[in-house]
VMD Tcl script that builds the backbone (N, CA, C; Angstrom):
set m [mol new atoms 198]
animate dup $m
set s [atomselect $m all]
$s set {name element resname resid chain x y z} {
  {N N MET 1 A 50.066 -33.988 0.416}
  {CA C MET 1 A 49.128 -33.661 -0.647}
  {C C MET 1 A 47.710 -33.749 -0.084}
  {N N PRO 2 A 46.877 -32.752 -0.386}
  {CA C PRO 2 A 45.504 -32.803 0.105}
  {C C PRO 2 A 44.724 -33.937 -0.564}
  {N N ALA 3 A 43.635 -34.307 0.061}
  {CA C ALA 3 A 42.762 -35.336 -0.510}
  {C C ALA 3 A 42.248 -34.868 -1.866}
  {N N THR 4 A 41.862 -35.790 -2.701}
  {CA C THR 4 A 41.409 -35.482 -4.059}
  {C C THR 4 A 40.298 -34.449 -4.064}
  {N N ILE 5 A 39.298 -34.629 -3.232}
  {CA C ILE 5 A 38.159 -33.707 -3.252}
  {C C ILE 5 A 38.580 -32.323 -2.759}
  {N N GLU 6 A 39.466 -32.280 -1.772}
  {CA C GLU 6 A 39.951 -30.986 -1.278}
  {C C GLU 6 A 40.734 -30.267 -2.370}
  {N N ARG 7 A 41.573 -30.994 -3.062}
  {CA C ARG 7 A 42.371 -30.396 -4.136}
  {C C ARG 7 A 41.469 -29.933 -5.274}
  {N N ALA 8 A 40.405 -30.673 -5.554}
  {CA C ALA 8 A 39.463 -30.268 -6.597}
  {C C ALA 8 A 38.853 -28.909 -6.266}
  {N N PHE 9 A 38.457 -28.712 -5.033}
  {CA C PHE 9 A 37.868 -27.432 -4.638}
  {C C PHE 9 A 38.913 -26.318 -4.632}
  {N N GLU 10 A 40.144 -26.629 -4.267}
  {CA C GLU 10 A 41.216 -25.624 -4.323}
  {C C GLU 10 A 41.422 -25.154 -5.763}
  {N N LEU 11 A 41.542 -26.109 -6.673}
  {CA C LEU 11 A 41.762 -25.769 -8.082}
  {C C LEU 11 A 40.569 -25.015 -8.663}
  {N N ALA 12 A 39.368 -25.458 -8.351}
  {CA C ALA 12 A 38.168 -24.803 -8.881}
  {C C ALA 12 A 38.081 -23.355 -8.406}
  {N N GLY 13 A 38.405 -23.110 -7.151}
  {CA C GLY 13 A 38.326 -21.756 -6.609}
  {C C GLY 13 A 39.479 -20.860 -7.014}
  {N N SER 14 A 40.570 -21.464 -7.460}
  {CA C SER 14 A 41.764 -20.682 -7.793}
  {C C SER 14 A 41.716 -20.084 -9.196}
  {N N GLY 15 A 40.837 -20.601 -10.032}
  {CA C GLY 15 A 40.792 -20.145 -11.411}
  {C C GLY 15 A 41.723 -20.925 -12.322}
  {N N ALA 16 A 42.405 -21.927 -11.793}
  {CA C ALA 16 A 43.347 -22.718 -12.583}
  {C C ALA 16 A 42.645 -23.597 -13.613}
  {N N CYS 17 A 41.403 -23.964 -13.352}
  {CA C CYS 17 A 40.633 -24.810 -14.265}
  {C C CYS 17 A 39.308 -24.116 -14.573}
  {N N ARG 18 A 38.874 -24.235 -15.827}
  {CA C ARG 18 A 37.636 -23.570 -16.230}
  {C C ARG 18 A 36.478 -24.535 -16.457}
  {N N THR 19 A 36.785 -25.827 -16.603}
  {CA C THR 19 A 35.740 -26.820 -16.834}
  {C C THR 19 A 36.012 -28.047 -15.966}
  {N N LEU 20 A 34.989 -28.880 -15.837}
  {CA C LEU 20 A 35.175 -30.125 -15.082}
  {C C LEU 20 A 36.204 -31.017 -15.766}
  {N N GLN 21 A 36.223 -31.012 -17.080}
  {CA C GLN 21 A 37.199 -31.835 -17.805}
  {C C GLN 21 A 38.626 -31.365 -17.497}
  {N N GLU 22 A 38.858 -30.055 -17.527}
  {CA C GLU 22 A 40.182 -29.528 -17.188}
  {C C GLU 22 A 40.550 -29.896 -15.753}
  {N N LEU 23 A 39.573 -29.815 -14.875}
  {CA C LEU 23 A 39.795 -30.143 -13.463}
  {C C LEU 23 A 40.180 -31.611 -13.301}
  {N N ARG 24 A 39.450 -32.497 -13.958}
  {CA C ARG 24 A 39.773 -33.930 -13.895}
  {C C ARG 24 A 41.190 -34.202 -14.401}
  {N N LEU 25 A 41.524 -33.596 -15.538}
  {CA C LEU 25 A 42.854 -33.805 -16.115}
  {C C LEU 25 A 43.953 -33.306 -15.177}
  {N N GLN 26 A 43.748 -32.137 -14.595}
  {CA C GLN 26 A 44.762 -31.591 -13.698}
  {C C GLN 26 A 44.921 -32.465 -12.456}
  {N N LEU 27 A 43.834 -32.950 -11.911}
  {CA C LEU 27 A 43.914 -33.826 -10.734}
  {C C LEU 27 A 44.695 -35.096 -11.068}
  {N N ARG 28 A 44.450 -35.655 -12.248}
  {CA C ARG 28 A 45.191 -36.856 -12.657}
  {C C ARG 28 A 46.678 -36.547 -12.842}
  {N N ARG 29 A 46.979 -35.388 -13.440}
  {CA C ARG 29 A 48.379 -34.985 -13.611}
  {C C ARG 29 A 49.104 -34.895 -12.271}
  {N N GLU 30 A 48.380 -34.474 -11.251}
  {CA C GLU 30 A 48.966 -34.316 -9.926}
  {C C GLU 30 A 49.027 -35.633 -9.155}
  {N N GLY 31 A 48.521 -36.695 -9.759}
  {CA C GLY 31 A 48.608 -38.004 -9.132}
  {C C GLY 31 A 47.463 -38.340 -8.194}
  {N N CYS 32 A 46.387 -37.580 -8.249}
  {CA C CYS 32 A 45.227 -37.890 -7.402}
  {C C CYS 32 A 44.583 -39.187 -7.887}
  {N N GLU 33 A 44.065 -39.932 -6.953}
  {CA C GLU 33 A 43.461 -41.225 -7.268}
  {C C GLU 33 A 41.943 -41.150 -7.230}
  {N N PHE 34 A 41.314 -42.023 -7.991}
  {CA C PHE 34 A 39.854 -42.170 -8.013}
  {C C PHE 34 A 39.152 -40.847 -8.306}
  {N N VAL 35 A 39.687 -40.101 -9.264}
  {CA C VAL 35 A 39.153 -38.780 -9.602}
  {C C VAL 35 A 37.678 -38.878 -9.990}
  {N N GLU 36 A 37.336 -39.798 -10.874}
  {CA C GLU 36 A 35.939 -39.925 -11.316}
  {C C GLU 36 A 35.012 -40.216 -10.144}
  {N N PHE 37 A 35.450 -41.067 -9.254}
  {CA C PHE 37 A 34.643 -41.406 -8.081}
  {C C PHE 37 A 34.379 -40.162 -7.232}
  {N N HIS 38 A 35.425 -39.379 -6.968}
  {CA C HIS 38 A 35.286 -38.212 -6.110}
  {C C HIS 38 A 34.447 -37.104 -6.745}
  {N N LEU 39 A 34.450 -37.023 -8.060}
  {CA C LEU 39 A 33.711 -35.958 -8.735}
  {C C LEU 39 A 32.400 -36.442 -9.339}
  {N N ALA 40 A 31.930 -37.608 -8.952}
  {CA C ALA 40 A 30.747 -38.210 -9.574}
  {C C ALA 40 A 29.429 -37.626 -9.081}
  {N N GLY 41 A 29.391 -37.126 -7.875}
  {CA C GLY 41 A 28.126 -36.657 -7.307}
  {C C GLY 41 A 27.588 -35.407 -7.983}
  {N N ARG 42 A 26.278 -35.360 -8.133}
  {CA C ARG 42 A 25.646 -34.209 -8.784}
  {C C ARG 42 A 25.911 -32.919 -8.019}
  {N N LEU 43 A 25.788 -32.951 -6.701}
  {CA C LEU 43 A 26.019 -31.754 -5.900}
  {C C LEU 43 A 27.480 -31.306 -5.993}
  {N N THR 44 A 28.395 -32.258 -5.961}
  {CA C THR 44 A 29.824 -31.932 -6.080}
  {C C THR 44 A 30.094 -31.244 -7.403}
  {N N LYS 45 A 29.567 -31.805 -8.502}
  {CA C LYS 45 A 29.781 -31.199 -9.819}
  {C C LYS 45 A 29.168 -29.799 -9.888}
  {N N THR 46 A 27.990 -29.628 -9.296}
  {CA C THR 46 A 27.336 -28.318 -9.284}
  {C C THR 46 A 28.174 -27.301 -8.522}
  {N N GLN 47 A 28.685 -27.699 -7.362}
  {CA C GLN 47 A 29.497 -26.787 -6.553}
  {C C GLN 47 A 30.802 -26.424 -7.255}
  {N N LEU 48 A 31.472 -27.402 -7.830}
  {CA C LEU 48 A 32.727 -27.138 -8.531}
  {C C LEU 48 A 32.497 -26.248 -9.751}
  {N N THR 49 A 31.443 -26.514 -10.505}
  {CA C THR 49 A 31.130 -25.702 -11.680}
  {C C THR 49 A 30.846 -24.255 -11.272}
  {N N ALA 50 A 30.120 -24.067 -10.192}
  {CA C ALA 50 A 29.829 -22.713 -9.707}
  {C C ALA 50 A 31.112 -21.996 -9.290}
  {N N LEU 51 A 32.010 -22.700 -8.634}
  {CA C LEU 51 A 33.290 -22.093 -8.240}
  {C C LEU 51 A 34.110 -21.681 -9.456}
  {N N MET 52 A 34.116 -22.519 -10.479}
  {CA C MET 52 A 34.911 -22.225 -11.669}
  {C C MET 52 A 34.299 -21.093 -12.490}
  {N N ALA 53 A 32.990 -20.859 -12.338}
  {CA C ALA 53 A 32.309 -19.835 -13.122}
  {C C ALA 53 A 32.557 -18.430 -12.583}
  {N N ARG 54 A 32.934 -18.317 -11.338}
  {CA C ARG 54 A 33.147 -16.979 -10.776}
  {C C ARG 54 A 34.638 -16.655 -10.731}
  {N N PRO 55 A 34.941 -15.368 -10.664}
  {CA C PRO 55 A 36.360 -14.997 -10.588}
  {C C PRO 55 A 36.979 -15.529 -9.301}
  {N N PRO 56 A 38.245 -15.872 -9.330}
  {CA C PRO 56 A 38.896 -16.380 -8.117}
  {C C PRO 56 A 38.861 -15.333 -7.012}
  {N N SER 57 A 38.528 -15.765 -5.809}
  {CA C SER 57 A 38.450 -14.840 -4.680}
  {C C SER 57 A 39.825 -14.542 -4.110}
  {N N HIS 58 A 40.736 -15.454 -4.288}
  {CA C HIS 58 A 42.113 -15.266 -3.831}
  {C C HIS 58 A 43.001 -16.188 -4.638}
  {N N PRO 59 A 44.239 -15.824 -4.804}
  {CA C PRO 59 A 45.132 -16.729 -5.534}
  {C C PRO 59 A 45.338 -18.011 -4.752}
  {N N GLY 60 A 44.941 -19.108 -5.302}
  {CA C GLY 60 A 45.104 -20.403 -4.638}
  {C C GLY 60 A 46.355 -21.091 -5.138}
  {N N PRO 61 A 46.549 -22.285 -4.672}
  {CA C PRO 61 A 47.723 -23.034 -5.110}
  {C C PRO 61 A 47.656 -23.288 -6.608}
  {N N ALA 62 A 48.712 -23.013 -7.283}
  {CA C ALA 62 A 48.791 -23.251 -8.716}
  {C C ALA 62 A 48.864 -24.756 -8.981}
  {N N PRO 63 A 48.492 -25.161 -10.182}
  {CA C PRO 63 A 48.628 -26.583 -10.504}
  {C C PRO 63 A 50.069 -27.035 -10.293}
  {N N GLN 64 A 50.212 -28.214 -9.733}
  {CA C GLN 64 A 51.536 -28.750 -9.462}
  {C C GLN 64 A 52.098 -29.380 -10.713}
  {N N LYS 65 A 53.340 -29.087 -11.014}
  {CA C LYS 65 A 53.999 -29.691 -12.168}
  {C C LYS 65 A 54.790 -30.891 -11.695}
  {N N LEU 66 A 54.606 -31.977 -12.387}
  {CA C LEU 66 A 55.310 -33.208 -12.008}
  {C C LEU 66 A 56.457 -33.472 -12.923}
}
mol reanalyze $m
mol bondsrecalc $m
mol representation Tube
mol addrep $m
């Protein structure tokens, strides 16, 4: 499993999540740890929000079902 921050960027770029809240929930569903810590930085939130706002550039990994 990729690191939490790597998975956050994968999900954000894939179009699987549309908001930071959806992204946080999906990361927790997948068993990622310290989600709030990893997504706390202002620059990180800005980058993830920008990725989620644009159409997906390529189909990324779908959310994992547990």
